[in-house]
C-alpha positions in Angstrom: 19.1 -76.8 -190.0 21.5 -74.6 -188.4 19.3 -71.6 -186.8 21.4 -68.8 -185.4 21.0 -68.3 -181.7 19.4 -64.7 -181.9 16.8 -65.9 -184.1 16.3 -68.8 -182.0 15.6 -67.0 -178.5 13.5 -64.6 -180.5 11.3 -67.4 -181.8 11.1 -69.4 -178.3 9.5 -65.9 -176.7 7.1 -64.9 -179.8 4.3 -64.2 -177.9 6.4 -61.1 -176.5 6.4 -59.7 -179.9 7.7 -57.1 -180.6 9.8 -56.7 -177.7 11.6 -60.0 -178.9 12.5 -59.0 -182.5 16.2 -59.3 -183.7 16.3 -55.9 -185.1 16.8 -53.6 -182.4 17.3 -50.6 -184.2 13.9 -49.3 -182.8 14.3 -48.1 -179.3 13.2 -50.5 -176.5 10.7 -47.7 -175.0 8.8 -47.6 -178.7 8.7 -51.8 -178.7 7.1 -51.8 -175.5 4.7 -48.9 -176.1 3.6 -51.4 -179.5 3.1 -54.2 -177.2 1.1 -52.0 -175.0 -1.2 -50.8 -177.8 -1.4 -54.5 -178.9 -2.4 -55.4 -175.5 -5.0 -53.2 -175.6 -6.2 -53.6 -179.0 -6.3 -57.6 -178.9 -9.9 -57.8 -177.8 -11.5 -56.1 -180.5 -8.8 -56.7 -183.1 -8.2 -60.3 -183.1 -10.3 -63.3 -182.3 -9.6 -66.2 -179.8 -12.4 -68.7 -181.1 -10.7 -71.5 -182.8 -13.7 -72.2 -184.5 -13.5 -68.4 -186.4 -9.8 -68.6 -187.3 -9.1 -68.7 -190.8 -5.7 -67.7 -192.3 -5.3 -67.8 -195.9 -1.8 -68.8 -197.2 -0.4 -68.6 -200.8 3.1 -69.8 -201.2 4.7 -69.8 -205.2 7.9 -71.5 -205.9 8.2 -71.4 -209.7 6.4 -70.5 -212.9 6.3 -74.7 -213.3 4.9 -75.4 -210.1 1.2 -74.7 -208.7 1.0 -72.4 -205.8 0.8 -74.2 -202.7 -2.4 -72.7 -200.8 -3.9 -73.8 -197.8 -6.3 -71.8 -194.9 -5.0 -72.1 -191.7 -7.7 -72.8 -189.0 -5.6 -73.0 -185.7 -2.0 -72.4 -183.9 -1.1 -76.3 -184.5 -2.0 -76.2 -187.9 0.0 -73.0 -188.1 3.5 -74.5 -186.7 3.0 -77.1 -188.8 2.8 -75.4 -192.2 5.7 -72.9 -191.1 8.1 -75.9 -190.4 7.9 -75.9 -186.6 8.5 -79.2 -185.0 9.0 -77.9 -181.8 7.6 -78.9 -178.8 7.4 -78.1 -174.8 8.3 -80.7 -172.4 5.8 -80.1 -169.7 8.0 -81.8 -167.0 11.2 -79.7 -167.6 9.4 -76.8 -169.8 12.4 -77.1 -172.4 11.9 -76.7 -176.1 12.8 -80.1 -177.7 12.8 -80.1 -181.7 13.5 -77.8 -184.4 11.8 -74.5 -184.5 12.4 -74.4 -188.5 12.6 -77.3 -190.9 11.4 -75.5 -194.2 13.0 -73.2 -196.6 10.7 -70.1 -197.3 9.0 -70.2 -200.4 10.0 -67.9 -203.4 7.1 -65.8 -202.8 4.6 -66.1 -199.8 1.3 -64.5 -199.3 -0.9 -64.2 -196.0 -4.0 -62.6 -195.9 -5.8 -61.4 -192.8 -9.4 -60.7 -193.2 -12.5 -60.3 -190.7 -15.2 -60.5 -193.4 -15.3 -56.4 -193.3 -13.2 -53.7 -191.6 -15.6 -53.5 -188.6 -15.3 -57.0 -187.4 -12.2 -58.7 -185.6 -9.6 -60.4 -187.7 -10.0 -64.1 -188.2 -7.0 -64.8 -186.4 -5.8 -65.2 -182.9 -2.7 -63.1 -181.0 -0.9 -66.3 -180.8 -1.0 -67.0 -184.3 -0.4 -63.4 -185.3 2.7 -63.0 -183.1 4.0 -66.3 -184.1 3.6 -65.4 -187.9 5.1 -61.8 -187.4 8.0 -63.1 -185.2 9.2 -66.2 -187.7 9.2 -63.7 -190.4 10.4 -60.9 -188.1 8.3 -58.3 -189.3 8.9 -54.7 -188.6 6.9 -53.3 -185.4 5.7 -50.4 -187.8 3.2 -52.7 -189.2 1.1 -52.8 -186.1 -0.1 -49.4 -186.7 -1.6 -50.3 -189.9 -3.3 -53.2 -188.5 -4.8 -51.1 -185.5 -7.5 -49.8 -187.7 -9.0 -52.6 -188.0 -11.2 -54.6 -185.7 -14.7 -54.8 -183.8 -16.6 -51.0 -184.5 -19.9 -49.5 -185.1 -18.0 -46.9 -187.8 -14.9 -46.9 -190.2 -11.9 -45.9 -188.1 -9.1 -43.9 -188.8 -9.8 -43.3 -192.4 -7.5 -40.0 -192.0 -4.3 -42.2 -191.0 -2.0 -42.7 -193.6 1.8 -43.7 -193.8 4.8 -45.6 -195.3 7.4 -47.3 -193.3 10.6 -49.0 -194.4 13.4 -50.5 -193.0 17.0 -51.6 -195.1 19.6 -53.9 -194.1 21.2 -54.4 -197.3 25.1 -54.1 -196.2 24.8 -53.7 -192.5 23.2 -57.7 -191.4 23.8 -57.2 -187.5 20.4 -57.0 -186.7 19.1 -59.0 -189.4 20.7 -62.6 -189.0 21.3 -64.5 -192.2 19.6 -68.3 -192.3 20.5 -70.0 -195.4 18.7 -73.0 -194.7 15.3 -71.0 -194.5 16.7 -68.7 -197.7 17.2 -65.7 -195.7 20.6 -64.0 -196.7 20.2 -61.0 -194.1 20.4 -58.7 -197.0 16.6 -57.5 -197.7 14.4 -54.6 -197.2 10.8 -54.4 -196.0 8.1 -52.0 -195.9 4.5 -51.1 -194.8 2.0 -48.9 -195.9 -1.8 -48.6 -196.4 -4.0 -47.5 -199.1 -7.6 -46.9 -199.1 -9.9 -47.9 -202.3 -13.7 -47.4 -202.7 -16.1 -49.9 -203.8 -20.1 -49.9 -204.7 -21.4 -52.2 -202.2 -25.1 -51.8 -203.3 -25.3 -51.2 -207.2 -29.1 -50.4 -207.1 -30.4 -46.7 -206.6 -29.5 -45.3 -204.5 -26.2 -46.5 -204.5 -24.1 -47.3 -201.3 -20.6 -46.9 -201.3 -17.9 -47.7 -198.7 -14.3 -46.6 -198.6 -12.0 -49.7 -197.8 -8.8 -49.7 -196.2 -5.8 -52.1 -196.9 -2.5 -52.6 -194.8 0.3 -54.0 -196.5 3.6 -55.2 -195.3 6.4 -56.6 -197.8 9.7 -58.0 -197.6 12.7 -59.1 -200.0 15.9 -60.7 -200.0 18.0 -59.4 -202.7 20.2 -62.5 -202.3 17.8 -65.1 -202.3 15.1 -63.3 -204.1 12.4 -64.4 -201.3 9.5 -62.3 -200.8 6.7 -62.2 -198.4 3.5 -60.2 -198.3 1.2 -59.8 -195.5 -2.0 -58.1 -196.6 -4.6 -57.4 -194.0 -8.2 -55.9 -195.3 -11.9 -56.2 -194.3 -12.4 -58.9 -197.0 -10.6 -61.1 -199.6 -10.9 -59.1 -202.5 -7.1 -58.2 -202.8 -6.4 -62.3 -202.3 -8.4 -62.9 -205.1 -6.9 -60.3 -207.4 -3.4 -61.9 -206.5 -4.9 -65.1 -207.2 -5.7 -63.9 -210.7 -2.0 -62.1 -211.1 0.0 -65.5 -210.0 -2.4 -67.9 -211.6 -2.2 -70.2 -214.5 -3.9 -67.4 -216.5 -1.7 -64.7 -215.4 1.3 -63.3 -217.2 4.5 -65.6 -217.1 6.5 -62.9 -215.9 4.4 -61.9 -213.0 4.9 -65.7 -211.3 8.6 -66.2 -212.6 11.1 -67.0 -209.4 13.9 -68.2 -210.8 16.2 -65.7 -210.2 16.5 -62.9 -207.9 15.7 -60.3 -210.4 12.7 -62.1 -212.0 11.4 -62.5 -208.0 11.8 -58.6 -207.8 9.9 -57.9 -211.2 7.0 -59.9 -209.8 7.0 -58.0 -206.5 6.8 -54.7 -208.4 4.1 -56.7 -210.5 2.3 -56.7 -206.9 2.9 -53.4 -206.2 1.2 -52.2 -209.2 -1.5 -54.3 -208.4 -2.1 -52.5 -205.0 -1.6 -49.1 -206.6 -4.2 -49.6 -208.9 -6.9 -51.2 -206.8 -6.3 -47.9 -204.5 -7.4 -45.5 -207.6 -9.8 -47.5 -210.0 -13.1 -46.7 -208.5 -12.6 -43.2 -207.0 -14.1 -41.9 -210.7 -17.1 -43.5 -210.2 -17.7 -42.6 -206.7 -17.1 -39.0 -207.6 -19.7 -39.2 -210.2 -22.1 -40.5 -207.7 -21.3 -37.7 -205.3 -22.1 -34.9 -208.5 -25.1 -37.0 -209.6 -26.4 -36.8 -205.9 -25.8 -32.9 -205.0 -27.3 -32.4 -208.5 -30.2 -33.9 -208.1 -30.6 -32.3 -204.3 -29.9 -28.6 -205.7 -31.2 -28.5 -209.3 -34.2 -27.1 -208.5 -32.7 -24.6 -206.5 -31.1 -23.2 -210.0 -33.5 -23.5 -212.7 -37.0 -23.8 -211.1 -38.9 -20.4 -211.1 -39.4 -18.9 -207.5 -41.8 -16.1 -207.9 -45.3 -16.2 -206.0 -47.8 -18.8 -207.0 -45.3 -20.8 -209.1 -45.0 -24.2 -208.3 -41.5 -25.0 -206.8 -40.0 -27.5 -204.7 -40.1 -26.2 -200.7 -36.9 -26.8 -199.1 -36.5 -28.2 -195.5 -33.9 -27.6 -192.8 -32.9 -31.5 -193.8 -32.2 -30.5 -197.2 -29.3 -28.8 -195.8 -28.4 -31.4 -193.6 -28.1 -33.8 -196.9 -26.0 -31.5 -198.9 -23.4 -31.0 -195.8 -23.3 -34.6 -195.8 -22.2 -34.9 -199.3 -20.0 -32.1 -198.9 -18.5 -33.9 -196.0 -18.3 -37.3 -198.2 -16.4 -35.0 -200.9 -13.8 -33.7 -198.4 -13.2 -37.0 -197.1 -12.8 -38.2 -200.8 -10.2 -35.3 -201.3 -8.3 -36.2 -198.1 -8.3 -39.9 -198.8 -6.7 -39.2 -202.2 -4.0 -37.1 -201.2 -3.3 -39.3 -198.4 -3.0 -42.1 -201.3 -0.8 -39.9 -203.6 1.6 -39.4 -200.7 1.9 -43.1 -200.3 2.4 -43.8 -203.9 4.8 -41.1 -203.9 7.0 -42.7 -200.9 6.6 -46.4 -202.7 7.9 -44.5 -205.9 10.8 -42.4 -204.2 11.9 -45.7 -202.1 12.3 -47.7 -205.3 14.0 -44.8 -207.4 16.5 -44.5 -204.8 17.0 -48.1 -204.1 19.4 -48.5 -207.3 21.7 -45.8 -205.8 22.9 -48.0 -203.0 25.9 -49.4 -203.7 24.7 -52.6 -201.8 22.0 -53.3 -204.3 23.3 -56.1 -206.2 20.3 -56.2 -208.9 20.5 -52.7 -210.2 22.0 -53.8 -213.3 19.4 -56.5 -214.1 16.5 -54.7 -212.8 17.2 -50.9 -213.5 14.9 -50.7 -216.3 12.0 -52.7 -214.5 12.2 -50.2 -211.6 12.2 -47.3 -213.7 9.1 -48.5 -215.8 7.7 -49.2 -212.3 8.2 -45.7 -211.2 6.8 -44.2 -214.2 3.3 -46.1 -213.7 3.4 -45.4 -210.3 3.6 -41.7 -211.3 0.8 -41.9 -214.2 -1.3 -43.2 -211.0 -0.4 -40.1 -209.0 -1.3 -38.1 -211.8 -4.6 -39.7 -212.2 -5.5 -39.4 -208.5 -4.6 -35.7 -208.8 -6.9 -34.9 -211.5 -9.6 -36.7 -209.4 -8.6 -34.4 -206.4 -8.9 -31.5 -208.5 -12.5 -32.8 -209.8 -13.4 -33.2 -205.9 -12.1 -30.1 -204.9 -14.1 -28.0 -207.5 -17.4 -30.5 -206.3 -16.6 -28.7 -203.0 -16.9 -25.1 -204.4 -20.1 -25.7 -206.2 -21.7 -27.6 -203.3 -21.0 -24.8 -201.1 -22.4 -22.2 -203.5 -25.5 -24.2 -204.0 -25.9 -24.8 -200.4 -25.9 -21.0 -199.6 -28.5 -20.8 -202.7 -30.5 -23.2 -200.6 -30.4 -21.1 -197.7 -31.6 -18.3 -199.6 -34.3 -20.0 -201.0 -35.4 -21.0 -197.0 -35.2 -17.6 -196.1 -37.1 -16.6 -199.2 -40.0 -19.3 -198.3 -39.9 -17.7 -194.5 -40.3 -14.3 -195.8 -43.1 -15.4 -197.6 -44.6 -17.1 -194.7 -44.3 -14.1 -192.9 -46.2 -11.7 -195.8 -49.1 -14.1 -196.0 -49.2 -14.2 -192.1 -48.9 -10.4 -191.6 -51.8 -10.0 -194.5 -53.9 -12.5 -192.5 -53.3 -10.5 -189.4 -54.2 -7.4 -191.2 -57.0 -8.4 -192.1 -57.9 -9.7 -188.6 -56.7 -6.4 -187.1 -59.0 -4.5 -189.6 -61.9 -6.5 -188.2 -60.5 -5.8 -184.9 -60.0 -2.2 -185.2 -63.8 -2.0 -186.3 -64.7 -3.9 -183.1 -62.8 -1.5 -180.9 -64.4 1.5 -182.6 -67.9 0.0 -182.0 -66.7 -0.7 -178.7 -65.8 3.1 -178.0 -69.0 3.8 -178.9 -70.7 1.6 -176.7 -68.5 2.9 -174.1 -68.9 6.3 -174.4 -72.8 5.9 -175.0 -72.7 3.7 -171.6 -70.9 6.4 -169.8 -73.3 9.0 -170.5 -76.4 7.1 -169.7 -75.0 5.2 -167.0 -75.3 8.1 -163.9 -79.0 8.9 -165.6 -79.8 5.3 -165.5 -78.4 4.7 -161.9 -80.2 8.0 -160.8 -83.7 6.9 -162.7 -83.5 3.6 -160.8 -82.7 5.0 -157.6 -85.8 7.4 -157.8 -88.2 4.7 -158.7 -87.8 2.8 -155.5 -89.3 3.9 -152.2 -85.8 5.4 -150.8 -87.4 8.9 -152.3 -91.0 9.9 -152.5 -92.7 12.7 -153.6 -95.8 14.3 -152.7 -98.7 12.4 -154.4 -100.9 14.3 -156.5 -102.7 13.6 -159.7 -100.3 15.5 -162.0 -98.5 13.2 -164.5 -95.6 15.7 -164.5 -93.7 16.5 -161.3 -91.1 19.5 -162.1 -89.8 18.9 -158.5 -88.9 15.5 -159.2 -87.4 16.2 -162.7 -85.4 19.2 -161.2 -84.0 16.7 -158.6 -83.1 14.3 -161.1 -81.1 16.7 -163.2 -79.4 17.6 -159.8 -77.9 14.5 -159.3 -77.7 13.1 -162.8 -75.8 15.8 -164.6 -72.8 16.2 -161.6 -72.6 12.3 -161.5 -72.2 12.1 -165.2 -69.5 14.7 -165.1 -67.6 12.8 -162.1 -67.9 9.6 -164.0 -66.3 11.0 -167.2 -63.6 12.8 -165.4 -62.4 9.5 -163.2 -62.6 7.6 -166.8 -60.5 10.2 -168.4 -58.1 10.2 -165.4 -57.7 6.3 -165.2 -57.0 6.2 -169.2 -54.2 8.8 -169.0 -52.5 6.7 -166.0 -52.6 3.7 -168.2 -51.5 5.4 -171.2 -48.4 6.9 -168.9 -47.4 3.4 -167.7 -47.4 2.3 -171.2 -45.2 5.0 -172.6 -42.8 4.5 -169.5 -42.7 0.8 -170.2 -42.1 1.1 -173.9 -39.5 3.7 -173.2 -37.6 1.7 -170.7 -37.7 -1.5 -173.4 -36.3 0.7 -176.2 -33.5 2.0 -174.0 -32.5 -1.4 -173.0 -32.5 -2.6 -176.6 -30.3 0.3 -177.6 -28.1 -0.4 -174.8 -27.7 -4.2 -175.7 -26.8 -3.2 -179.5 -24.1 -0.3 -178.3 -22.4 -2.5 -175.8 -20.7 -4.6 -178.8 -20.0 -1.6 -180.9 -18.4 0.0 -177.8 -16.2 -3.0 -177.0 -14.9 -3.4 -180.6 -13.9 0.2 -180.9 -12.0 -0.2 -177.4 -10.4 -3.1 -178.5 -9.4 -1.6 -181.8 -8.0 1.6 -179.8 -6.3 -0.7 -177.6 
């Protein structure tokens, strides 16, 4: 088999992908940037353990021939499957043998998976770069693969795109290899789509947004097609198996001519597009039911005092915000899917307009039918976007209502506390009145008690006589008691006035500071408005 030098050199250094690709339309600096990002992501994106490597291949040749399927579990097995019989001489470091001995199948599917989107893909870096170099896959596909790999959460759900590279007439960068079934006149594209799946159907149901990165090549003269599908699991593999298996439609696995091959490739596109839109209706229904359950009592229950009603707590707001974020995420994903589907439709809609596209006469009606079906899917997805946007408004309004209920509950608690404190205040007021009476009586009787006690001691003596009443002693008692009582009352009054004056001064200072704090923002607003 005659192998062009460009492809020979590219494959010999396959581990330098994407710097080694034959098509040099990309700027070298961009290729180096892709290589650098691949180096950085390899540890989490790929596995190096041979025991964990598993890459399913599905090769189709004709409708009458059973598909050739195999799970590749190592680089040596991959070389054999691709037809690479070359080896490196350890003494001379020269490559011996043919690097390509097989013709490409009419349609080849390669499925890259890791069990789920948060685990490394079950392929080594050496195997990945060998596959991408052997099939000369456009470097842009790495952008879509980087969202996978080891992670604690879903990565880059906001990233979507559609890239294409067409070489129908200019084959300078895409060498023809007739022995491998490659004419050089081909196009390739890569894009990603996101679907949703219920991973735990029992109540409460758990849903997961899943990504799929797709690469597709098609040779318009040979009719050979390549599909590389990267997804967390092998769900799409099972769907492709059903589509192209013996129970599938014959036209979806017919490869007798380039036109039939193109029709089969359009069927795979439609399968992927349907996967991306089919479960969103039920996911949005799940969100609607969950939000309704959380907010129904906020609308329909009676909230009067003494009536039984749900007591809302701040965590209920967090739950509603989480649901609202999920609805916003749904809108973002659906709109991104719509953009990708629109780009796919536009690509095939414009393809027959190229003079180098030789299949426009035989496949024009099939392409038109394909674009119409994609249009219908975009319309259906747009309806779900409108439904989700309405749900966002409903959730926002009901969240405001829950906030009002929280404020009402807080107000009711404050009223109950105020009523309780009022009762305590009334009791305290009565006690204060009693204490004032006791204090006043004490102030009046304290000097007399003091003087009486003093007179009863031996400090003051009066002449002894047999009289039971001593006017002199009473006069002296009154002379001391009345002035002392008046002095005590005056001192108590002065102390009370000083304390009251300090209290009023502190209250006035606090009110002035509060007024200044309120007035400052208003003055600043007036100043900014005037300036």
